[in-house]
TORPA-4810 file (N, C-alpha, C, O; in nm, 3 decimals):
<nodes>
NODE_1_-4.322_7.909_8.154_-4.433_7.819_8.181_-4.481_7.760_8.050_-4.506_7.834_7.954_M
NODE_2_-4.493_7.629_8.043_-4.537_7.561_7.922_-4.676_7.505_7.945_-4.692_7.404_8.013_N
NODE_3_-4.776_7.570_7.888_-4.915_7.527_7.906_-4.961_7.429_7.799_-5.075_7.382_7.802_D
NODE_4_-4.873_7.398_7.705_-4.912_7.304_7.599_-4.909_7.161_7.652_-4.823_7.124_7.732_L
NODE_5_-5.003_7.084_7.606_-5.005_6.942_7.638_-4.887_6.876_7.568_-4.852_6.916_7.456_M
NODE_6_-4.825_6.777_7.630_-4.713_6.714_7.561_-4.764_6.621_7.452_-4.876_6.571_7.458_N
NODE_7_-4.680_6.600_7.352_-4.722_6.526_7.233_-4.757_6.381_7.267_-4.850_6.326_7.208_W
NODE_8_-4.687_6.321_7.359_-4.717_6.182_7.396_-4.859_6.170_7.450_-4.932_6.077_7.415_E
NODE_9_-4.898_6.263_7.535_-5.035_6.264_7.587_-5.136_6.284_7.474_-5.241_6.221_7.472_E
NODE_10_-5.102_6.373_7.381_-5.190_6.395_7.266_-5.208_6.268_7.185_-5.320_6.229_7.153_C
NODE_11_-5.097_6.202_7.153_-5.104_6.079_7.074_-5.184_5.970_7.145_-5.258_5.895_7.081_E
NODE_12_-5.168_5.961_7.275_-5.236_5.856_7.351_-5.385_5.882_7.369_-5.464_5.788_7.377_N
NODE_13_-5.424_6.010_7.377_-5.562_6.040_7.415_-5.645_6.116_7.311_-5.768_6.104_7.310_S
NODE_14_-5.581_6.193_7.223_-5.659_6.284_7.140_-5.630_6.278_6.990_-5.707_6.333_6.911_F
NODE_15_-5.523_6.215_6.950_-5.484_6.212_6.809_-5.498_6.070_6.756_-5.460_5.973_6.821_V
NODE_16_-5.553_6.061_6.635_-5.563_5.929_6.572_-5.513_5.939_6.429_-5.510_6.046_6.369_R
NODE_17_-5.474_5.825_6.377_-5.430_5.820_6.238_-5.553_5.811_6.148_-5.651_5.742_6.179_K
NODE_18_-5.546_5.881_6.035_-5.654_5.882_5.937_-5.593_5.873_5.798_-5.473_5.894_5.780_V
NODE_19_-5.677_5.843_5.701_-5.632_5.846_5.562_-5.617_5.990_5.518_-5.696_6.076_5.556_S
NODE_20_-5.516_6.016_5.438_-5.498_6.149_5.382_-5.608_6.173_5.280_-5.625_6.095_5.187_V
NODE_21_-5.683_6.280_5.299_-5.795_6.314_5.212_-5.766_6.449_5.148_-5.792_6.554_5.207_D
NODE_22_-5.711_6.445_5.027_-5.670_6.568_4.958_-5.784_6.664_4.935_-5.765_6.786_4.943_S
NODE_23_-5.903_6.613_4.906_-6.018_6.700_4.883_-6.060_6.771_5.012_-6.095_6.889_5.008_E
NODE_24_-6.057_6.701_5.123_-6.090_6.761_5.253_-5.988_6.870_5.287_-6.025_6.978_5.334_K
NODE_25_-5.862_6.841_5.264_-5.756_6.938_5.289_-5.778_7.063_5.204_-5.769_7.176_5.253_I
NODE_26_-5.807_7.042_5.077_-5.831_7.154_4.985_-5.950_7.237_5.033_-5.945_7.360_5.030_K
NODE_27_-6.056_7.171_5.077_-6.175_7.239_5.126_-6.144_7.323_5.250_-6.191_7.436_5.262_S
NODE_28_-6.067_7.268_5.341_-6.030_7.340_5.462_-5.944_7.462_5.428_-5.963_7.569_5.486_I
NODE_29_-5.851_7.446_5.336_-5.766_7.558_5.296_-5.848_7.668_5.228_-5.822_7.787_5.248_L
NODE_30_-5.945_7.629_5.148_-6.033_7.726_5.084_-6.113_7.804_5.189_-6.126_7.926_5.181_T
NODE_31_-6.166_7.732_5.286_-6.242_7.797_5.393_-6.153_7.892_5.473_-6.196_8.002_5.509_A
NODE_32_-6.031_7.851_5.501_-5.938_7.937_5.576_-5.907_8.064_5.496_-5.901_8.173_5.553_A
NODE_33_-5.888_8.049_5.367_-5.860_8.166_5.283_-5.980_8.261_5.281_-5.963_8.383_5.292_K
NODE_34_-6.099_8.207_5.266_-6.220_8.291_5.266_-6.239_8.360_5.400_-6.274_8.478_5.406_L
NODE_35_-6.216_8.288_5.508_-6.227_8.346_5.641_-6.125_8.460_5.658_-6.156_8.565_5.713_R
NODE_36_-6.002_8.436_5.608_-5.899_8.539_5.617_-5.940_8.664_5.541_-5.925_8.775_5.591_Y
NODE_37_-5.990_8.647_5.421_-6.033_8.762_5.342_-6.142_8.840_5.415_-6.143_8.963_5.414_E
NODE_38_-6.233_8.768_5.478_-6.340_8.834_5.555_-6.285_8.907_5.676_-6.316_9.024_5.698_F
NODE_39_-6.203_8.839_5.755_-6.153_8.898_5.879_-6.066_9.020_5.851_-6.075_9.120_5.921_V
NODE_40_-5.981_9.012_5.748_-5.894_9.127_5.722_-5.973_9.246_5.668_-5.923_9.359_5.670_K
NODE_41_-6.095_9.224_5.619_-6.176_9.334_5.569_-6.248_9.409_5.681_-6.303_9.517_5.659_S
NODE_42_-6.247_9.352_5.800_-6.316_9.414_5.914_-6.226_9.522_5.975_-6.108_9.499_6.002_I
NODE_43_-6.283_9.636_5.996_-6.211_9.743_6.065_-6.232_9.721_6.215_-6.341_9.740_6.267_S
NODE_44_-6.125_9.680_6.283_-6.141_9.647_6.424_-6.148_9.773_6.509_-6.088_9.876_6.478_S
NODE_45_-6.222_9.761_6.616_-6.235_9.870_6.712_-6.250_9.808_6.851_-6.248_9.686_6.866_N
NODE_46_-6.265_9.890_6.949_-6.273_9.844_7.087_-6.389_9.745_7.109_-6.379_9.656_7.194_E
NODE_47_-6.496_9.762_7.035_-6.614_9.677_7.055_-6.604_9.541_6.986_-6.668_9.446_7.030_K
NODE_48_-6.525_9.531_6.878_-6.525_9.405_6.804_-6.389_9.336_6.798_-6.376_9.233_6.732_N
NODE_49_-6.288_9.390_6.864_-6.154_9.335_6.852_-6.148_9.188_6.896_-6.072_9.110_6.837_V
NODE_50_-6.224_9.150_6.995_-6.221_9.009_7.038_-6.278_8.917_6.929_-6.234_8.803_6.916_S
NODE_51_-6.375_8.967_6.852_-6.430_8.886_6.742_-6.330_8.875_6.627_-6.320_8.770_6.562_F
NODE_52_-6.257_8.982_6.602_-6.152_8.979_6.499_-6.044_8.880_6.541_-5.999_8.798_6.461_V
NODE_53_-6.002_8.888_6.666_-5.902_8.795_6.718_-5.950_8.651_6.704_-5.875_8.563_6.662_F
NODE_54_-6.076_8.627_6.738_-6.136_8.494_6.727_-6.131_8.445_6.582_-6.106_8.328_6.557_E
NODE_55_-6.156_8.535_6.488_-6.149_8.499_6.346_-6.010_8.452_6.307_-5.996_8.352_6.237_G
NODE_56_-5.908_8.525_6.351_-5.770_8.485_6.318_-5.735_8.352_6.386_-5.666_8.269_6.327_Y
NODE_57_-5.782_8.332_6.508_-5.760_8.205_6.577_-5.819_8.090_6.496_-5.756_7.986_6.480_Y
NODE_58_-5.940_8.109_6.446_-6.006_8.004_6.366_-5.928_7.975_6.238_-5.919_7.859_6.196_E
NODE_59_-5.873_8.077_6.177_-5.792_8.058_6.056_-5.670_7.972_6.088_-5.641_7.876_6.017_I
NODE_60_-5.601_8.006_6.195_-5.483_7.929_6.235_-5.523_7.785_6.266_-5.454_7.691_6.226_I
NODE_61_-5.632_7.768_6.337_-5.679_7.634_6.371_-5.710_7.553_6.245_-5.672_7.436_6.236_K
NODE_62_-5.777_7.614_6.148_-5.809_7.545_6.023_-5.681_7.504_5.949_-5.672_7.394_5.895_E
NODE_63_-5.583_7.593_5.946_-5.457_7.561_5.879_-5.385_7.446_5.948_-5.326_7.361_5.881_L
NODE_64_-5.390_7.443_6.080_-5.327_7.332_6.153_-5.401_7.201_6.132_-5.339_7.095_6.124_L
NODE_65_-5.534_7.207_6.125_-5.612_7.086_6.094_-5.571_7.032_5.958_-5.550_6.912_5.942_V
NODE_66_-5.559_7.121_5.859_-5.518_7.078_5.725_-5.378_7.018_5.726_-5.354_6.917_5.659_A
NODE_67_-5.287_7.079_5.800_-5.151_7.027_5.809_-5.150_6.888_5.872_-5.082_6.797_5.822_L
NODE_68_-5.224_6.871_5.980_-5.230_6.740_6.043_-5.291_6.636_5.948_-5.242_6.523_5.939_M
NODE_69_-5.398_6.674_5.879_-5.460_6.581_5.784_-5.362_6.540_5.675_-5.360_6.425_5.631_L
NODE_70_-5.281_6.636_5.631_-5.181_6.606_5.528_-5.080_6.502_5.577_-5.024_6.426_5.499_K
NODE_71_-5.058_6.501_5.709_-4.967_6.403_5.770_-5.040_6.276_5.814_-4.980_6.187_5.874_K
NODE_72_-5.171_6.268_5.783_-5.248_6.149_5.817_-5.289_6.142_5.962_-5.303_6.034_6.019_G
NODE_73_-5.310_6.260_6.024_-5.348_6.266_6.165_-5.471_6.353_6.184_-5.498_6.444_6.104_L
NODE_74_-5.545_6.325_6.289_-5.663_6.404_6.324_-5.664_6.420_6.476_-5.640_6.323_6.549_R
NODE_75_-5.691_6.541_6.524_-5.692_6.567_6.667_-5.832_6.606_6.713_-5.904_6.677_6.644_S
NODE_76_-5.869_6.557_6.831_-5.997_6.594_6.893_-5.977_6.707_6.992_-6.069_6.742_7.066_K
NODE_77_-5.858_6.766_6.996_-5.822_6.862_7.100_-5.745_6.978_7.038_-5.646_6.956_6.967_N
NODE_78_-5.788_7.100_7.063_-5.721_7.218_7.007_-5.578_7.230_7.058_-5.489_7.269_6.982_H
NODE_79_-5.556_7.198_7.184_-5.421_7.207_7.238_-5.325_7.119_7.160_-5.209_7.155_7.138_Q
NODE_80_-5.373_7.002_7.119_-5.287_6.910_7.047_-5.254_6.961_6.907_-5.149_6.928_6.852_C
NODE_81_-5.342_7.041_6.849_-5.310_7.104_6.720_-5.185_7.190_6.735_-5.095_7.185_6.651_L
NODE_82_-5.181_7.270_6.842_-5.069_7.359_6.863_-4.944_7.283_6.909_-4.832_7.321_6.874_F
NODE_83_-4.963_7.179_6.987_-4.849_7.096_7.026_-4.789_7.030_6.903_-4.667_7.023_6.891_T
NODE_84_-4.872_6.983_6.812_-4.824_6.923_6.688_-4.740_7.023_6.610_-4.633_6.989_6.559_F
NODE_85_-4.788_7.146_6.602_-4.718_7.250_6.526_-4.584_7.280_6.589_-4.510_7.365_6.540_F
</nodes>
């Protein structure tokens, strides 16, 4: 089962071309690194594992946003970030 949105739909409805902004990309990568350092320092347990998982999801999302920006693209949809990848 493929739950990802197809790329054509993403391009038509959720992705736009943007100027490559190296400083924005650098800022996003710095934030992702800081978030990673924080999340990996958390000792996960039954009560907080969903928050730890959420932290890793946000890191991946930030990295994909940076990758898309590097290619001159911006997505308004999380599914399209993963379809792009």
